[in-house]
All heavy atoms as a GROMACS GRO file, in nm:
protein
  587
    1VAL      N    1   8.407   6.327   4.055
    1VAL     CA    2   8.515   6.389   3.980
    1VAL      C    3   8.636   6.296   3.970
    1VAL      O    4   8.699   6.288   3.866
    1VAL     CB    5   8.555   6.524   4.045
    1VAL    CG1    6   8.675   6.584   3.977
    1VAL    CG2    7   8.440   6.621   4.042
    2ALA      N    8   8.668   6.223   4.077
    2ALA     CA    9   8.784   6.134   4.075
    2ALA      C   10   8.766   6.024   3.970
    2ALA      O   11   8.860   5.992   3.897
    2ALA     CB   12   8.809   6.074   4.212
    3ALA      N   13   8.646   5.967   3.961
    3ALA     CA   14   8.621   5.861   3.864
    3ALA      C   15   8.640   5.912   3.722
    3ALA      O   16   8.697   5.843   3.637
    3ALA     CB   17   8.480   5.805   3.883
    4THR      N   18   8.594   6.033   3.695
    4THR     CA   19   8.611   6.094   3.563
    4THR      C   20   8.758   6.109   3.531
    4THR      O   21   8.803   6.077   3.420
    4THR     CB   22   8.540   6.230   3.557
    4THR    OG1   23   8.401   6.212   3.586
    4THR    CG2   24   8.556   6.295   3.422
    5LYS      N   25   8.837   6.158   3.626
    5LYS     CA   26   8.981   6.178   3.605
    5LYS      C   27   9.052   6.044   3.583
    5LYS      O   28   9.138   6.033   3.496
    5LYS     CB   29   9.042   6.253   3.723
    5LYS     CG   30   9.182   6.299   3.698
    5LYS     CD   31   9.186   6.400   3.584
    5LYS     CE   32   9.326   6.455   3.566
    5LYS     NZ   33   9.333   6.551   3.456
    6VAL      N   34   9.017   5.942   3.660
    6VAL     CA   35   9.078   5.810   3.642
    6VAL      C   36   9.049   5.758   3.502
    6VAL      O   37   9.140   5.708   3.434
    6VAL     CB   38   9.026   5.710   3.749
    6VAL    CG1   39   9.066   5.567   3.715
    6VAL    CG2   40   9.078   5.749   3.886
    7ASN      N   41   8.927   5.772   3.455
    7ASN     CA   42   8.892   5.725   3.321
    7ASN      C   43   8.962   5.808   3.213
    7ASN      O   44   9.000   5.754   3.109
    7ASN     CB   45   8.741   5.723   3.302
    7ASN     CG   46   8.678   5.608   3.376
    7ASN    OD1   47   8.735   5.500   3.386
    7ASN    ND2   48   8.560   5.630   3.430
    8GLU      N   49   8.982   5.937   3.236
    8GLU     CA   50   9.058   6.021   3.142
    8GLU      C   51   9.202   5.972   3.132
    8GLU      O   52   9.258   5.961   3.023
    8GLU     CB   53   9.057   6.167   3.186
    8GLU     CG   54   8.926   6.239   3.163
    8GLU     CD   55   8.928   6.380   3.220
    8GLU    OE1   56   9.035   6.432   3.260
    8GLU    OE2   57   8.819   6.441   3.226
    9ILE      N   58   9.265   5.945   3.246
    9ILE     CA   59   9.404   5.897   3.248
    9ILE      C   60   9.413   5.761   3.181
    9ILE      O   61   9.503   5.736   3.101
    9ILE     CB   62   9.456   5.891   3.393
    9ILE    CG1   63   9.469   6.032   3.450
    9ILE    CG2   64   9.590   5.817   3.400
    9ILE    CD1   65   9.492   6.039   3.599
   10ARG      N   66   9.318   5.674   3.211
   10ARG     CA   67   9.317   5.540   3.151
   10ARG      C   68   9.312   5.550   2.999
   10ARG      O   69   9.386   5.483   2.928
   10ARG     CB   70   9.196   5.464   3.205
   10ARG     CG   71   9.186   5.323   3.155
   10ARG     CD   72   9.059   5.255   3.209
   10ARG     NE   73   9.061   5.117   3.173
   10ARG     CZ   74   9.101   5.018   3.251
   10ARG    NH1   75   9.139   5.042   3.374
   10ARG    NH2   76   9.102   4.894   3.208
   11SER      N   77   9.228   5.638   2.948
   11SER     CA   78   9.214   5.657   2.805
   11SER      C   79   9.340   5.719   2.744
   11SER      O   80   9.391   5.673   2.642
   11SER     CB   81   9.092   5.744   2.776
   11SER     OG   82   9.078   5.766   2.639
   12ALA      N   83   9.392   5.823   2.808
   12ALA     CA   84   9.510   5.893   2.758
   12ALA      C   85   9.633   5.803   2.754
   12ALA      O   86   9.717   5.814   2.665
   12ALA     CB   87   9.538   6.017   2.843
   13GLU      N   88   9.644   5.713   2.851
   13GLU     CA   89   9.758   5.622   2.859
   13GLU      C   90   9.738   5.495   2.777
   13GLU      O   91   9.828   5.412   2.770
   13GLU     CB   92   9.786   5.585   3.006
   13GLU     CG   93   9.823   5.702   3.093
   13GLU     CD   94   9.962   5.757   3.064
   13GLU    OE1   95  10.052   5.678   3.029
   13GLU    OE2   96   9.979   5.880   3.074
   14GLY      N   97   9.620   5.479   2.721
   14GLY     CA   98   9.591   5.360   2.640
   14GLY      C   99   9.584   5.233   2.723
   14GLY      O  100   9.619   5.126   2.676
   15ILE      N  101   9.538   5.244   2.847
   15ILE     CA  102   9.531   5.129   2.937
   15ILE      C  103   9.404   5.052   2.905
   15ILE      O  104   9.294   5.105   2.912
   15ILE     CB  105   9.533   5.175   3.084
   15ILE    CG1  106   9.666   5.246   3.111
   15ILE    CG2  107   9.512   5.058   3.178
   15ILE    CD1  108   9.671   5.321   3.241
   16GLU      N  109   9.421   4.924   2.869
   16GLU     CA  110   9.308   4.843   2.824
   16GLU      C  111   9.306   4.709   2.898
   16GLU      O  112   9.392   4.681   2.980
   16GLU     CB  113   9.320   4.818   2.674
   16GLU     CG  114   9.318   4.944   2.590
   16GLU     CD  115   9.338   4.916   2.444
   16GLU    OE1  116   9.368   4.800   2.407
   16GLU    OE2  117   9.324   5.010   2.364
   17GLY      N  118   9.210   4.630   2.861
   17GLY     CA  119   9.203   4.492   2.910
   17GLY      C  120   9.165   4.482   3.055
   17GLY      O  121   9.079   4.554   3.105
   18ASN      N  122   9.233   4.393   3.124
   18ASN     CA  123   9.200   4.356   3.261
   18ASN      C  124   9.261   4.450   3.366
   18ASN      O  125   9.244   4.430   3.484
   18ASN     CB  126   9.248   4.212   3.287
   18ASN     CG  127   9.175   4.148   3.401
   18ASN    OD1  128   9.061   4.178   3.428
   18ASN    ND2  129   9.242   4.058   3.470
   19MET      N  130   9.331   4.552   3.321
   19MET     CA  131   9.396   4.644   3.414
   19MET      C  132   9.290   4.719   3.496
   19MET      O  133   9.186   4.757   3.446
   19MET     CB  134   9.481   4.746   3.339
   19MET     CG  135   9.594   4.685   3.258
   19MET     SD  136   9.726   4.625   3.359
   19MET     CE  137   9.820   4.772   3.382
   20ALA      N  138   9.321   4.737   3.625
   20ALA     CA  139   9.231   4.806   3.716
   20ALA      C  140   9.312   4.902   3.801
   20ALA      O  141   9.435   4.892   3.808
   20ALA     CB  142   9.158   4.706   3.805
   21LEU      N  143   9.245   4.995   3.866
   21LEU     CA  144   9.313   5.090   3.953
   21LEU      C  145   9.343   5.021   4.085
   21LEU      O  146   9.252   4.978   4.156
   21LEU     CB  147   9.225   5.214   3.977
   21LEU     CG  148   9.287   5.321   4.065
   21LEU    CD1  149   9.408   5.384   3.996
   21LEU    CD2  150   9.185   5.426   4.102
   22ARG      N  151   9.471   5.007   4.116
   22ARG     CA  152   9.512   4.947   4.243
   22ARG      C  153   9.522   5.056   4.348
   22ARG      O  154   9.585   5.159   4.327
   22ARG     CB  155   9.645   4.875   4.230
   22ARG     CG  156   9.689   4.813   4.364
   22ARG     CD  157   9.811   4.725   4.353
   22ARG     NE  158   9.787   4.608   4.271
   22ARG     CZ  159   9.724   4.498   4.311
   22ARG    NH1  160   9.672   4.492   4.433
   22ARG    NH2  161   9.710   4.395   4.230
   23LEU      N  162   9.459   5.032   4.462
   23LEU     CA  163   9.470   5.119   4.578
   23LEU      C  164   9.549   5.040   4.682
   23LEU      O  165   9.513   4.927   4.715
   23LEU     CB  166   9.332   5.154   4.633
   23LEU     CG  167   9.245   5.237   4.540
   23LEU    CD1  168   9.161   5.148   4.452
   23LEU    CD2  169   9.159   5.330   4.618
   24ARG      N  170   9.657   5.100   4.732
   24ARG     CA  171   9.747   5.026   4.821
   24ARG      C  172   9.793   5.117   4.933
   24ARG      O  173   9.827   5.233   4.911
   24ARG     CB  174   9.866   4.976   4.741
   24ARG     CG  175   9.956   4.883   4.817
   24ARG     CD  176  10.060   4.826   4.725
   24ARG     NE  177  10.161   4.926   4.697
   24ARG     CZ  178  10.292   4.905   4.701
   24ARG    NH1  179  10.338   4.785   4.725
   24ARG    NH2  180  10.376   5.001   4.676
   25VAL      N  181   9.797   5.063   5.053
   25VAL     CA  182   9.849   5.135   5.169
   25VAL      C  183   9.991   5.085   5.194
   25VAL      O  184  10.017   4.965   5.195
   25VAL     CB  185   9.761   5.110   5.293
   25VAL    CG1  186   9.820   5.177   5.416
   25VAL    CG2  187   9.620   5.159   5.268
   26VAL      N  188  10.082   5.181   5.214
   26VAL     CA  189  10.223   5.149   5.237
   26VAL      C  190  10.264   5.210   5.370
   26VAL      O  191  10.233   5.326   5.397
   26VAL     CB  192  10.311   5.207   5.123
   26VAL    CG1  193  10.456   5.172   5.144
   26VAL    CG2  194  10.262   5.159   4.988
   27GLY      N  195  10.333   5.132   5.453
   27GLY     CA  196  10.384   5.184   5.580
   27GLY      C  197  10.481   5.297   5.555
   27GLY      O  198  10.567   5.288   5.469
   28GLY      N  199  10.465   5.404   5.630
   28GLY     CA  200  10.548   5.522   5.607
   28GLY      C  201  10.639   5.557   5.722
   28GLY      O  202  10.689   5.667   5.731
   29GLY      N  203  10.661   5.464   5.815
   29GLY     CA  204  10.748   5.493   5.928
   29GLY      C  205  10.690   5.599   6.018
   29GLY      O  206  10.572   5.597   6.052
   30CYS      N  207  10.771   5.697   6.055
   30CYS     CA  208  10.729   5.804   6.148
   30CYS      C  209  10.615   5.888   6.092
   30CYS      O  210  10.535   5.943   6.167
   30CYS     CB  211  10.846   5.896   6.180
   30CYS     SG  212  10.978   5.811   6.267
   31ALA      N  213  10.607   5.899   5.961
   31ALA     CA  214  10.505   5.983   5.898
   31ALA      C  215  10.370   5.912   5.887
   31ALA      O  216  10.274   5.971   5.840
   31ALA     CB  217  10.552   6.026   5.759
   32GLY      N  218  10.361   5.788   5.928
   32GLY     CA  219  10.237   5.714   5.916
   32GLY      C  220  10.228   5.642   5.783
   32GLY      O  221  10.329   5.600   5.728
   33PHE      N  222  10.109   5.629   5.731
   33PHE     CA  223  10.088   5.556   5.606
   33PHE      C  224  10.096   5.649   5.486
   33PHE      O  225  10.068   5.768   5.495
   33PHE     CB  226   9.951   5.489   5.606
   33PHE     CG  227   9.937   5.382   5.710
   33PHE    CD1  228   9.848   5.397   5.815
   33PHE    CD2  229  10.012   5.266   5.703
   33PHE    CE1  230   9.834   5.298   5.910
   33PHE    CE2  231   9.999   5.167   5.797
   33PHE     CZ  232   9.910   5.183   5.902
   34SER      N  233  10.131   5.590   5.373
   34SER     CA  234  10.117   5.660   5.246
   34SER      C  235  10.032   5.570   5.156
   34SER      O  236  10.012   5.453   5.185
   34SER     CB  237  10.253   5.691   5.183
   34SER     OG  238  10.324   5.572   5.156
   35TYR      N  239   9.984   5.626   5.049
   35TYR     CA  240   9.890   5.556   4.964
   35TYR      C  241   9.939   5.558   4.820
   35TYR      O  242   9.987   5.659   4.771
   35TYR     CB  243   9.752   5.624   4.973
   35TYR     CG  244   9.704   5.631   5.116
   35TYR    CD1  245   9.735   5.741   5.197
   35TYR    CD2  246   9.634   5.526   5.172
   35TYR    CE1  247   9.693   5.746   5.329
   35TYR    CE2  248   9.591   5.530   5.304
   35TYR     CZ  249   9.622   5.641   5.382
   35TYR     OH  250   9.583   5.646   5.512
   36ASP      N  251   9.929   5.442   4.754
   36ASP     CA  252   9.964   5.429   4.613
   36ASP      C  253   9.837   5.404   4.534
   36ASP      O  254   9.751   5.327   4.576
   36ASP     CB  255  10.057   5.309   4.590
   36ASP     CG  256  10.201   5.337   4.622
   36ASP    OD1  257  10.237   5.455   4.635
   36ASP    OD2  258  10.278   5.240   4.631
   37LEU      N  259   9.827   5.469   4.419
   37LEU     CA  260   9.721   5.443   4.323
   37LEU      C  261   9.787   5.430   4.188
   37LEU      O  262   9.858   5.522   4.144
   37LEU     CB  263   9.620   5.559   4.320
   37LEU     CG  264   9.531   5.572   4.442
   37LEU    CD1  265   9.591   5.672   4.539
   37LEU    CD2  266   9.394   5.616   4.400
   38TYR      N  267   9.766   5.317   4.122
   38TYR     CA  268   9.824   5.296   3.989
   38TYR      C  269   9.747   5.183   3.921
   38TYR      O  270   9.676   5.107   3.986
   38TYR     CB  271   9.972   5.263   3.998
   38TYR     CG  272  10.008   5.146   4.087
   38TYR    CD1  273  10.022   5.018   4.034
   38TYR    CD2  274  10.026   5.162   4.223
   38TYR    CE1  275  10.054   4.910   4.115
   38TYR    CE2  276  10.058   5.056   4.305
   38TYR     CZ  277  10.071   4.930   4.251
   38TYR     OH  278  10.102   4.824   4.332
   39PHE      N  279   9.760   5.174   3.791
   39PHE     CA  280   9.693   5.069   3.716
   39PHE      C  281   9.777   4.942   3.720
   39PHE      O  282   9.899   4.947   3.706
   39PHE     CB  283   9.669   5.113   3.570
   39PHE     CG  284   9.565   5.220   3.561
   39PHE    CD1  285   9.602   5.353   3.545
   39PHE    CD2  286   9.430   5.190   3.568
   39PHE    CE1  287   9.507   5.453   3.537
   39PHE    CE2  288   9.334   5.290   3.560
   39PHE     CZ  289   9.373   5.421   3.545
   40ASP      N  290   9.709   4.829   3.742
   40ASP     CA  291   9.778   4.702   3.761
   40ASP      C  292   9.686   4.588   3.722
   40ASP      O  293   9.564   4.604   3.715
   40ASP     CB  294   9.817   4.690   3.910
   40ASP     CG  295   9.920   4.583   3.938
   40ASP    OD1  296   9.984   4.533   3.844
   40ASP    OD2  297   9.938   4.550   4.057
   41GLU      N  298   9.746   4.472   3.699
   41GLU     CA  299   9.669   4.350   3.674
   41GLU      C  300   9.623   4.294   3.808
   41GLU      O  301   9.701   4.290   3.904
   41GLU     CB  302   9.757   4.246   3.604
   41GLU     CG  303   9.795   4.280   3.462
   41GLU     CD  304   9.685   4.248   3.363
   41GLU    OE1  305   9.594   4.169   3.397
   41GLU    OE2  306   9.690   4.302   3.253
   42PRO      N  307   9.499   4.249   3.818
   42PRO     CA  308   9.453   4.188   3.943
   42PRO      C  309   9.528   4.058   3.972
   42PRO      O  310   9.558   3.982   3.880
   42PRO     CB  311   9.306   4.159   3.919
   42PRO     CG  312   9.269   4.226   3.791
   42PRO     CD  313   9.394   4.257   3.718
   43ALA      N  314   9.558   4.035   4.098
   43ALA     CA  315   9.615   3.908   4.143
   43ALA      C  316   9.502   3.824   4.199
   43ALA      O  317   9.395   3.875   4.235
   43ALA     CB  318   9.722   3.934   4.248
   44GLU      N  319   9.527   3.696   4.212
   44GLU     CA  320   9.424   3.604   4.260
   44GLU      C  321   9.376   3.639   4.401
   44GLU      O  322   9.260   3.618   4.435
   44GLU     CB  323   9.479   3.461   4.259
   44GLU     CG  324   9.374   3.356   4.249
   44GLU     CD  325   9.434   3.220   4.225
   44GLU    OE1  326   9.492   3.199   4.118
   44GLU    OE2  327   9.420   3.135   4.316
   45VAL      N  328   9.464   3.697   4.482
   45VAL     CA  329   9.429   3.727   4.622
   45VAL      C  330   9.366   3.865   4.640
   45VAL      O  331   9.327   3.901   4.750
   45VAL     CB  332   9.554   3.715   4.713
   45VAL    CG1  333   9.603   3.571   4.716
   45VAL    CG2  334   9.663   3.810   4.668
   46ASP      N  335   9.357   3.944   4.534
   46ASP     CA  336   9.301   4.079   4.542
   46ASP      C  337   9.150   4.076   4.556
   46ASP      O  338   9.083   3.985   4.507
   46ASP     CB  339   9.335   4.161   4.418
   46ASP     CG  340   9.480   4.203   4.412
   46ASP    OD1  341   9.542   4.221   4.519
   46ASP    OD2  342   9.531   4.219   4.300
   47ARG      N  343   9.096   4.180   4.617
   47ARG     CA  344   8.953   4.206   4.615
   47ARG      C  345   8.928   4.300   4.500
   47ARG      O  346   8.998   4.400   4.484
   47ARG     CB  347   8.907   4.271   4.744
   47ARG     CG  348   8.920   4.186   4.866
   47ARG     CD  349   8.804   4.083   4.871
   47ARG     NE  350   8.809   4.010   4.995
   47ARG     CZ  351   8.733   4.037   5.100
   47ARG    NH1  352   8.647   4.135   5.096
   47ARG    NH2  353   8.744   3.964   5.208
   48SER      N  354   8.830   4.271   4.418
   48SER     CA  355   8.794   4.354   4.304
   48SER      C  356   8.656   4.412   4.324
   48SER      O  357   8.566   4.346   4.376
   48SER     CB  358   8.794   4.271   4.176
   48SER     OG  359   8.922   4.217   4.151
   49PHE      N  360   8.638   4.536   4.281
   49PHE     CA  361   8.508   4.600   4.287
   49PHE      C  362   8.506   4.715   4.187
   49PHE      O  363   8.610   4.753   4.133
   49PHE     CB  364   8.475   4.648   4.428
   49PHE     CG  365   8.580   4.736   4.490
   49PHE    CD1  366   8.572   4.873   4.483
   49PHE    CD2  367   8.688   4.679   4.557
   49PHE    CE1  368   8.669   4.954   4.540
   49PHE    CE2  369   8.786   4.758   4.615
   49PHE     CZ  370   8.777   4.897   4.605
   50GLU      N  371   8.390   4.767   4.162
   50GLU     CA  372   8.375   4.878   4.068
   50GLU      C  373   8.302   4.991   4.137
   50GLU      O  374   8.201   4.970   4.205
   50GLU     CB  375   8.300   4.833   3.944
   50GLU     CG  376   8.300   4.937   3.834
   50GLU     CD  377   8.250   4.882   3.702
   50GLU    OE1  378   8.288   4.770   3.665
   50GLU    OE2  379   8.171   4.954   3.638
   51VAL      N  380   8.355   5.112   4.121
   51VAL     CA  381   8.294   5.231   4.180
   51VAL      C  382   8.282   5.337   4.071
   51VAL      O  383   8.381   5.374   4.010
   51VAL     CB  384   8.380   5.287   4.297
   51VAL    CG1  385   8.318   5.412   4.354
   51VAL    CG2  386   8.402   5.182   4.404
   52GLN      N  387   8.162   5.381   4.045
   52GLN     CA  388   8.134   5.484   3.945
   52GLN      C  389   8.204   5.454   3.813
   52GLN      O  390   8.261   5.541   3.749
   52GLN     CB  391   8.171   5.621   3.998
   52GLN     CG  392   8.090   5.662   4.118
   52GLN     CD  393   8.125   5.801   4.169
   52GLN    OE1  394   8.208   5.871   4.113
   52GLN    NE2  395   8.061   5.842   4.276
   53GLY      N  396   8.200   5.328   3.770
   53GLY     CA  397   8.256   5.289   3.642
   53GLY      C  398   8.406   5.266   3.642
   53GLY      O  399   8.464   5.241   3.538
   54VAL      N  400   8.470   5.270   3.757
   54VAL     CA  401   8.615   5.247   3.767
   54VAL      C  402   8.638   5.111   3.832
   54VAL      O  403   8.594   5.086   3.945
   54VAL     CB  404   8.686   5.357   3.850
   54VAL    CG1  405   8.833   5.325   3.868
   54VAL    CG2  406   8.666   5.492   3.787
   55LYS      N  407   8.707   5.021   3.759
   55LYS     CA  408   8.744   4.892   3.816
   55LYS      C  409   8.859   4.914   3.914
   55LYS      O  410   8.960   4.974   3.878
   55LYS     CB  411   8.786   4.794   3.707
   55LYS     CG  412   8.672   4.752   3.616
   55LYS     CD  413   8.711   4.640   3.523
   55LYS     CE  414   8.809   4.688   3.419
   55LYS     NZ  415   8.845   4.586   3.319
   56CYS      N  416   8.843   4.864   4.037
   56CYS     CA  417   8.944   4.882   4.142
   56CYS      C  418   8.986   4.747   4.197
   56CYS      O  419   8.906   4.653   4.200
   56CYS     CB  420   8.887   4.966   4.256
   56CYS     SG  421   8.829   5.128   4.207
   57ILE      N  422   9.111   4.740   4.244
   57ILE     CA  423   9.161   4.621   4.310
   57ILE      C  424   9.237   4.664   4.435
   57ILE      O  425   9.302   4.769   4.437
   57ILE     CB  426   9.252   4.536   4.219
   57ILE    CG1  427   9.361   4.621   4.152
   57ILE    CG2  428   9.170   4.461   4.116
   57ILE    CD1  429   9.459   4.543   4.066
   58VAL      N  430   9.225   4.583   4.539
   58VAL     CA  431   9.290   4.612   4.667
   58VAL      C  432   9.338   4.480   4.726
   58VAL      O  433   9.263   4.381   4.726
   58VAL     CB  434   9.192   4.678   4.766
   58VAL    CG1  435   9.259   4.708   4.898
   58VAL    CG2  436   9.131   4.805   4.707
   59ASP      N  437   9.460   4.478   4.779
   59ASP     CA  438   9.508   4.359   4.848
   59ASP      C  439   9.444   4.353   4.987
   59ASP      O  440   9.394   4.453   5.038
   59ASP     CB  441   9.661   4.359   4.858
   59ASP     CG  442   9.714   4.475   4.940
   59ASP    OD1  443   9.715   4.464   5.064
   59ASP    OD2  444   9.752   4.578   4.880
   60GLU      N  445   9.444   4.234   5.047
   60GLU     CA  446   9.376   4.213   5.175
   60GLU      C  447   9.427   4.304   5.286
   60GLU      O  448   9.350   4.356   5.366
   60GLU     CB  449   9.388   4.066   5.218
   60GLU     CG  450   9.304   3.972   5.137
   60GLU     CD  451   9.156   3.983   5.164
   60GLU    OE1  452   9.117   4.021   5.276
   60GLU    OE2  453   9.078   3.954   5.073
   61MET      N  454   9.559   4.324   5.295
   61MET     CA  455   9.615   4.406   5.401
   61MET      C  456   9.571   4.552   5.385
   61MET      O  457   9.529   4.616   5.482
   61MET     CB  458   9.768   4.398   5.400
   61MET     CG  459   9.833   4.476   5.512
   61MET     SD  460   9.797   4.413   5.676
   61MET     CE  461   9.899   4.270   5.679
   62SER      N  462   9.577   4.604   5.264
   62SER     CA  463   9.536   4.743   5.240
   62SER      C  464   9.388   4.762   5.265
   62SER      O  465   9.346   4.868   5.313
   62SER     CB  466   9.570   4.784   5.097
   62SER     OG  467   9.710   4.785   5.076
   63LEU      N  468   9.309   4.659   5.234
   63LEU     CA  469   9.164   4.670   5.250
   63LEU      C  470   9.125   4.703   5.394
   63LEU      O  471   9.033   4.781   5.417
   63LEU     CB  472   9.098   4.540   5.206
   63LEU     CG  473   8.946   4.539   5.203
   63LEU    CD1  474   8.892   4.644   5.107
   63LEU    CD2  475   8.895   4.401   5.164
   64MET      N  476   9.200   4.649   5.490
   64MET     CA  477   9.170   4.678   5.632
   64MET      C  478   9.179   4.827   5.661
   64MET      O  479   9.103   4.880   5.740
   64MET     CB  480   9.269   4.604   5.723
   64MET     CG  481   9.252   4.455   5.722
   64MET     SD  482   9.353   4.370   5.848
   64MET     CE  483   9.514   4.443   5.828
   65TYR      N  484   9.274   4.895   5.597
   65TYR     CA  485   9.295   5.037   5.622
   65TYR      C  486   9.211   5.127   5.532
   65TYR      O  487   9.191   5.245   5.562
   65TYR     CB  488   9.443   5.072   5.604
   65TYR     CG  489   9.531   5.001   5.702
   65TYR    CD1  490   9.605   4.890   5.664
   65TYR    CD2  491   9.538   5.042   5.835
   65TYR    CE1  492   9.685   4.823   5.755
   65TYR    CE2  493   9.617   4.975   5.926
   65TYR     CZ  494   9.690   4.866   5.886
   65TYR     OH  495   9.768   4.800   5.976
   66LEU      N  496   9.163   5.073   5.420
   66LEU     CA  497   9.090   5.154   5.324
   66LEU      C  498   8.938   5.144   5.338
   66LEU      O  499   8.866   5.222   5.275
   66LEU     CB  500   9.129   5.114   5.181
   66LEU     CG  501   9.272   5.148   5.142
   66LEU    CD1  502   9.306   5.084   5.008
   66LEU    CD2  503   9.291   5.298   5.136
   67ALA      N  504   8.890   5.052   5.418
   67ALA     CA  505   8.745   5.035   5.434
   67ALA      C  506   8.682   5.168   5.475
   67ALA      O  507   8.725   5.233   5.570
   67ALA     CB  508   8.716   4.928   5.538
   68GLY      N  509   8.583   5.212   5.398
   68GLY     CA  510   8.513   5.336   5.426
   68GLY      C  511   8.581   5.461   5.371
   68GLY      O  512   8.531   5.571   5.389
   69THR      N  513   8.693   5.444   5.302
   69THR     CA  514   8.768   5.558   5.249
   69THR      C  515   8.703   5.609   5.120
   69THR      O  516   8.656   5.531   5.039
   69THR     CB  517   8.914   5.517   5.219
   69THR    OG1  518   8.975   5.476   5.341
   69THR    CG2  519   8.994   5.631   5.158
   70GLU      N  520   8.703   5.737   5.100
   70GLU     CA  521   8.656   5.799   4.977
   70GLU      C  522   8.776   5.864   4.908
   70GLU      O  523   8.850   5.940   4.969
   70GLU     CB  524   8.551   5.905   5.005
   70GLU     CG  525   8.498   5.972   4.880
   70GLU     CD  526   8.391   6.074   4.910
   70GLU    OE1  527   8.354   6.092   5.027
   70GLU    OE2  528   8.346   6.139   4.815
   71VAL      N  529   8.796   5.831   4.781
   71VAL     CA  530   8.905   5.891   4.702
   71VAL      C  531   8.849   6.012   4.629
   71VAL      O  532   8.747   6.002   4.561
   71VAL     CB  533   8.963   5.789   4.601
   71VAL    CG1  534   9.070   5.855   4.515
   71VAL    CG2  535   9.020   5.668   4.675
   72VAL      N  536   8.913   6.126   4.646
   72VAL     CA  537   8.872   6.247   4.578
   72VAL      C  538   8.988   6.297   4.493
   72VAL      O  539   9.103   6.265   4.519
   72VAL     CB  540   8.826   6.359   4.676
   72VAL    CG1  541   8.703   6.312   4.753
   72VAL    CG2  542   8.936   6.397   4.770
   73TYR      N  543   8.955   6.376   4.392
   73TYR     CA  544   9.059   6.435   4.306
   73TYR      C  545   9.049   6.586   4.315
   73TYR      O  546   8.940   6.642   4.309
   73TYR     CB  547   9.040   6.391   4.161
   73TYR     CG  548   9.138   6.456   4.069
   73TYR    CD1  549   9.268   6.407   4.058
   73TYR    CD2  550   9.104   6.569   3.996
   73TYR    CE1  551   9.360   6.469   3.976
   73TYR    CE2  552   9.196   6.631   3.914
   73TYR     CZ  553   9.324   6.581   3.904
   73TYR     OH  554   9.415   6.642   3.823
   74ALA      N  555   9.163   6.650   4.331
   74ALA     CA  556   9.168   6.796   4.333
   74ALA      C  557   9.287   6.840   4.249
   74ALA      O  558   9.394   6.781   4.256
   74ALA     CB  559   9.184   6.846   4.476
   75GLU      N  560   9.266   6.943   4.168
   75GLU     CA  561   9.375   7.000   4.090
   75GLU      C  562   9.473   7.069   4.185
   75GLU      O  563   9.430   7.138   4.277
   75GLU     CB  564   9.322   7.103   3.989
   75GLU     CG  565   9.244   7.044   3.874
   75GLU     CD  566   9.333   6.975   3.772
   75GLU    OE1  567   9.453   7.006   3.762
   75GLU    OE2  568   9.280   6.886   3.702
   76PRO      N  569   9.603   7.052   4.161
   76PRO     CA  570   9.701   7.121   4.246
   76PRO      C  571   9.692   7.273   4.226
   76PRO      O  572   9.662   7.320   4.116
   76PRO     CB  573   9.836   7.068   4.201
   76PRO     CG  574   9.811   6.989   4.077
   76PRO     CD  575   9.664   6.967   4.062
   77ASP      N  576   9.715   7.348   4.332
   77ASP     CA  577   9.718   7.493   4.323
   77ASP      C  578   9.844   7.535   4.247
   77ASP      O  579   9.948   7.472   4.257
   77ASP     CB  580   9.720   7.557   4.462
   77ASP     CG  581   9.589   7.535   4.536
   77ASP    OD1  582   9.486   7.517   4.468
   77ASP    OD2  583   9.590   7.535   4.660
   78GLY      N  584   9.835   7.641   4.175
   78GLY     CA  585   9.956   7.686   4.110
   78GLY      C  586   9.927   7.752   3.985
   78GLY      O  587   9.970   7.810   3.904
   0.00000   0.00000   0.00000
């Protein structure tokens, strides 16, 4: 379901070319880590991979924390 939603957003936003979904871990202080997901151009130092038709990029530091992680999508309640 997450891959379908990412591709819907990519299409709706007109995101084309070399852009990929960046997954990034950000230090959150007392609350622990937070996670960023956004479309970005790959950098030379990024790891690139494709999951269920979604091109993804991750920096080396984030990769250590994301190994084995599964991204899911859920509609907000309301």
